[in-house]
C-alpha positions in Angstrom: 93.7 134.6 95.8 94.4 131.1 95.4 92.3 128.1 95.5 91.7 126.9 98.9 92.5 123.3 100.1 90.1 121.2 101.9 92.1 120.2 105.0 92.0 122.8 107.7 96.0 123.4 107.8 97.5 126.8 108.2 98.1 126.9 104.6 94.4 126.1 103.9 93.3 129.6 104.9 94.2 133.3 104.2 96.0 134.5 106.9 94.3 138.0 108.4 96.3 141.0 107.4 98.7 142.6 109.9 97.6 144.8 112.7 95.7 144.0 115.7 93.7 147.3 115.8 92.9 147.0 112.1 90.9 143.5 112.6 89.5 144.5 115.7 88.2 147.6 113.9 86.8 145.4 111.2 85.4 142.6 113.3 83.5 145.7 115.5 82.3 147.0 112.2 80.9 143.9 111.0 79.1 143.3 114.4 77.9 147.1 114.2 76.5 146.4 110.5 74.7 143.2 111.3 73.1 144.7 114.5 72.1 147.7 112.3 70.1 145.3 109.6 68.7 143.6 112.4 67.4 146.4 114.6 66.0 147.8 111.2 64.2 144.3 110.7 62.8 144.5 114.1 61.7 147.8 113.7 59.7 146.7 110.3 58.2 144.0 112.4 57.0 146.4 114.9 55.5 148.8 112.5 53.7 145.8 110.9 52.6 144.5 114.2 51.0 147.9 115.3 49.3 148.0 112.0 47.7 145.1 112.7 46.5 145.6 116.2 49.3 143.2 118.1 52.2 143.5 120.4 55.7 143.2 118.6 57.2 142.1 121.9 54.8 139.3 122.3 55.1 138.3 119.0 59.2 138.3 119.1 59.2 136.7 122.5 56.3 134.7 123.1 55.5 132.7 119.7 55.4 129.0 119.0 58.6 127.3 120.2 59.2 130.2 122.5 56.4 129.3 124.7 57.8 125.7 125.2 61.3 127.0 125.9 60.1 129.5 128.3 57.9 126.9 130.2 61.1 124.6 130.5 63.1 127.7 131.9 60.7 128.4 134.4 59.2 124.8 135.4 61.8 122.6 134.1 61.1 119.7 131.9 57.3 117.6 132.2 55.0 119.4 129.8 53.2 117.2 127.8 50.1 118.2 125.2 48.0 115.9 123.2 46.5 118.5 120.4 44.8 115.7 118.3 44.7 112.0 118.5 48.2 110.3 117.7 50.1 113.4 118.3 51.8 113.9 121.4 53.9 117.3 122.1 56.5 116.5 124.8 59.0 119.2 125.8 61.9 116.8 126.0 62.1 117.0 122.4 63.6 120.9 123.4 67.2 120.8 123.8 68.2 122.4 127.2 70.7 125.1 126.7 68.7 128.0 125.7 66.1 127.8 128.7 68.8 126.9 130.9 70.4 130.6 129.6 66.8 132.2 129.9 66.7 131.1 133.4 70.1 132.3 134.1 69.4 135.8 132.8 66.0 135.7 135.0 68.0 134.7 138.0 70.5 137.7 137.7 68.0 140.5 136.2 64.3 141.2 137.2 63.1 140.5 133.7 60.1 138.6 132.3 60.4 135.2 130.7 59.8 136.7 127.3 62.2 139.5 127.8 64.9 137.2 128.9 64.4 135.2 126.2 65.2 138.2 123.9 68.2 139.4 125.7 69.7 135.7 125.2 68.9 135.5 121.6 70.0 138.9 120.7 73.1 138.6 122.7 74.1 135.0 121.3 73.3 136.5 117.7 75.9 139.2 118.1 78.2 136.7 119.3 77.2 134.8 116.3 78.0 137.5 113.7 81.6 137.9 115.5 82.0 134.3 115.1 81.0 134.4 111.5 83.2 137.4 110.9 86.0 135.7 112.2 85.6 132.7 110.0 85.1 134.7 106.9 88.3 136.7 107.6 90.4 133.6 108.3 89.1 131.9 105.2 89.1 134.8 102.5 90.1 138.1 104.6 88.2 140.9 106.4 86.1 142.4 103.1 84.5 139.0 102.9 84.3 138.4 106.6 82.1 141.6 106.7 80.2 140.8 103.7 79.3 137.1 105.2 78.1 138.7 108.4 75.7 141.1 106.7 74.5 138.5 104.3 73.5 136.3 107.4 71.9 138.8 109.1 69.7 139.7 105.6 68.6 136.0 105.0 64.9 136.0 104.3 64.5 133.8 107.8 66.9 136.2 109.6 64.0 137.6 111.9 64.3 134.4 113.8 67.6 135.6 115.2 65.7 138.4 116.5 63.3 136.1 118.4 63.0 133.6 121.3 64.5 131.2 119.4 67.5 128.8 119.9 69.0 129.1 116.4 71.1 132.2 117.5 72.9 130.3 120.2 73.8 127.2 118.1 74.9 129.4 115.4 77.3 131.3 117.9 78.7 128.1 119.3 79.2 126.5 115.9 80.8 129.4 114.2 83.5 129.8 117.0 83.8 126.3 117.2 84.6 126.1 113.1 87.3 129.3 113.8 88.8 127.1 116.6 89.3 124.4 114.3 90.4 126.4 111.7 93.2 128.0 113.7 94.1 124.5 115.4 92.6 125.1 118.6 90.9 121.8 119.3 90.0 121.9 122.8 88.2 124.9 122.3 86.6 123.4 119.0 85.6 120.5 121.2 84.2 122.3 124.1 82.0 124.9 121.9 80.7 121.8 119.8 79.5 120.0 122.9 77.6 123.2 123.7 76.4 123.4 120.3 74.9 119.8 120.5 72.9 120.9 123.5 71.3 123.9 121.8 69.3 122.3 119.2 68.8 118.8 117.4 70.8 119.6 114.7 73.7 120.8 116.6 75.6 117.4 116.3 76.7 119.3 112.7 79.3 121.1 114.8 80.8 118.0 116.3 81.0 116.0 113.0 82.7 119.1 111.5 85.4 118.8 114.3 85.7 114.8 113.6 86.2 115.3 110.0 88.9 118.3 110.4 90.3 115.8 112.9 90.5 112.8 111.0 93.4 113.9 108.2 95.1 115.4 110.9 95.4 112.1 112.5 96.2 110.0 109.4 98.9 112.6 108.1 100.7 112.1 111.5 100.0 108.6 111.8 98.1 109.1 114.9 101.1 110.9 116.7 99.4 113.9 117.5 98.9 116.4 120.6 96.7 115.2 123.2 94.8 118.3 122.7 93.3 117.1 119.5 92.2 113.9 121.0 90.4 115.8 124.0 88.9 118.1 121.5 87.5 114.9 119.5 86.3 113.4 122.9 84.5 116.6 123.8 82.6 117.5 120.7 79.9 115.1 120.7 79.1 114.6 124.4 76.8 117.6 124.5 74.4 116.1 121.7 74.6 112.6 122.5 74.2 113.2 126.3 71.4 114.8 125.9 70.1 112.4 123.6 70.4 109.5 126.0 69.4 111.4 129.1 66.2 112.2 127.2 65.6 108.6 126.1 66.3 107.5 129.8 63.4 109.9 130.8 61.1 108.0 128.3 62.0 104.5 129.5 64.1 104.0 126.2 67.7 105.2 126.6 68.6 104.6 122.9 65.5 105.2 120.5 63.2 107.6 123.3 64.3 110.8 122.1 63.8 109.7 118.2 60.3 108.3 119.4 59.4 111.8 120.9 60.1 113.5 117.6 58.0 111.0 115.8 55.2 111.8 118.0 56.0 115.6 116.9 55.5 114.5 113.3 59.0 114.8 112.6 61.2 112.2 111.1 64.2 111.5 109.2 63.2 109.5 106.3 65.8 110.4 103.6 63.5 113.2 102.0 60.6 111.0 101.3 58.1 113.1 103.0 59.4 116.1 101.7 59.2 114.8 98.3 55.5 114.4 98.9 55.0 117.3 100.1 56.8 119.1 97.1 54.4 117.1 95.0 51.3 118.5 96.9 52.6 122.1 96.4 53.3 121.4 92.5 49.8 119.9 92.5 47.6 122.1 94.5 47.3 125.6 95.8 48.7 126.1 99.1 50.4 129.1 101.3 52.9 131.3 99.9 55.0 130.3 102.9 55.5 126.9 101.9 56.4 128.0 98.5 58.9 130.2 99.9 60.7 128.0 102.0 60.7 125.2 98.9 62.9 128.0 97.1 65.0 128.6 100.0 65.9 125.3 100.6 66.5 124.8 96.7 68.8 127.8 97.0 70.8 126.2 99.8 71.6 123.1 97.8 72.8 125.0 94.8 75.0 127.0 97.2 76.3 124.1 98.8 77.7 123.0 95.3 79.2 126.1 94.6 80.8 125.8 98.5 82.2 122.6 97.3 83.4 123.5 94.1 84.9 126.9 95.7 87.2 124.2 97.6 86.1 125.5 101.1 87.8 124.2 104.1 86.6 120.6 105.2 85.1 121.6 108.4 82.9 124.5 106.7 81.8 122.0 103.7 80.9 119.3 106.6 79.1 121.2 108.7 76.8 123.0 106.3 76.3 119.3 104.7 75.1 117.8 107.5 72.4 120.6 108.3 71.5 120.4 104.6 71.1 116.7 104.9 69.1 117.3 108.1 66.8 119.9 106.7 66.1 118.2 103.0 65.8 114.8 104.7 63.2 115.2 107.5 59.5 115.2 107.0 57.4 117.2 108.6 57.4 120.8 109.4 58.1 121.7 105.7 58.2 125.7 106.3 60.6 125.4 109.1 63.4 124.3 106.7 64.8 127.5 106.1 65.4 128.1 110.0 67.0 124.9 110.1 69.4 126.4 107.7 70.3 129.4 109.5 73.4 127.9 111.3 74.6 127.0 108.1 76.0 130.2 107.4 79.4 128.8 105.4 76.8 128.6 102.7 76.9 132.4 101.9 80.6 132.0 101.6 80.3 132.3 97.5 77.8 134.9 97.3 80.0 137.2 99.8 82.9 136.6 97.6 81.0 137.7 94.6 79.5 140.6 96.4 83.2 142.0 97.4 84.3 141.6 93.8 81.0 143.6 92.6 81.5 146.4 95.7 85.3 147.1 94.5 84.6 146.9 90.6 81.0 148.5 90.9 80.4 150.1 94.2 76.8 150.9 93.2 75.8 147.9 92.1 76.7 146.0 95.2 74.8 148.8 97.3 71.8 148.0 95.3 72.1 144.5 95.8 72.4 145.1 99.3 69.4 147.3 99.4 67.4 144.9 97.4 68.2 142.0 99.8 67.6 144.2 102.9 64.1 145.1 101.4 63.2 141.7 101.1 64.6 140.4 104.3 62.8 143.1 106.1 59.1 142.6 104.2 59.5 138.8 104.3 60.3 138.9 108.1 57.5 141.1 109.1 55.2 138.5 106.8 56.4 135.8 109.1 55.9 137.1 112.4 52.5 139.3 111.7 51.0 137.8 109.0 51.4 134.1 108.7 49.5 131.8 111.8 52.1 128.9 111.2 55.1 127.8 113.1 58.1 129.2 112.0 
């Protein structure tokens, strides 16, 4: 296969193979494999929870951030907690789309908050898996699309995709927005990027990807481009900027209020200074395994990003993953959460997905052994995160 251009033109990506039914079957297979590995992961969590005398449904649907989202879904914004002096937890730090979807599900179906949250997360994760397959198929073909989807479901932190968290929602909109960019559907790309921006604080990465893809297209055409491109560019940042400004206005500081809320939570962007201090602490003192694992996983993300660039991946995928990586590495606070922040950066898995496909074609049993080892690691680590640790994920 030829090297890929950095520009998302029709020549920069592999064209899907002919046959609409074949494409559909491959997409369904990828989604089914993703669902199977996540069901198995949930099963391991459930067994571990019962072994420790805990309720798996409560652990998956009502843990840490899930409780804040559920409260917003039921009562709206307005909750403030002060766990210790100098720390103020305001629910305006949480973006609104996920709790809005929970409220919508509860309006239609007679479900409790935790169950509704899990329904939203599981459906969003499936939609994300389908979109991830579509991106992988578009760039490198069906086999890589399937491998990419399965690898995403087998990440060490993929248990979060089965919990009441907003990462599945963000990834679903991100994947389909990136696919729309790669196929030249600019209005869809911008609208989906706007929804991604309403999902999480790092959702702005999708809008950056849309803008980065549009810039060279405008340059090549000397500004004479379709109104659809300009519409997509205008739509893309609206979700994230709209909520940040609204939340800031609620605090009395339209431009800086949201970022002050994040600082009061203990989360700020300091170009990695806080993260480096924490890494120094880890290297000099004994600490929980969870933090060392987070360090290794973030370092792996940096390595995979270098491989993604060397692979000459399409520009929007590079920008999207790079922005998420910068946020994860450059932010201080909640060090153990950094691998979770990288879950939407699925293009990082394109190089290993290609390697896995090559291995499967040459030595099928070797590829099966690798997939089995990843599954064992993912399931065991997911159960450890949810059942054993008592630290926010």
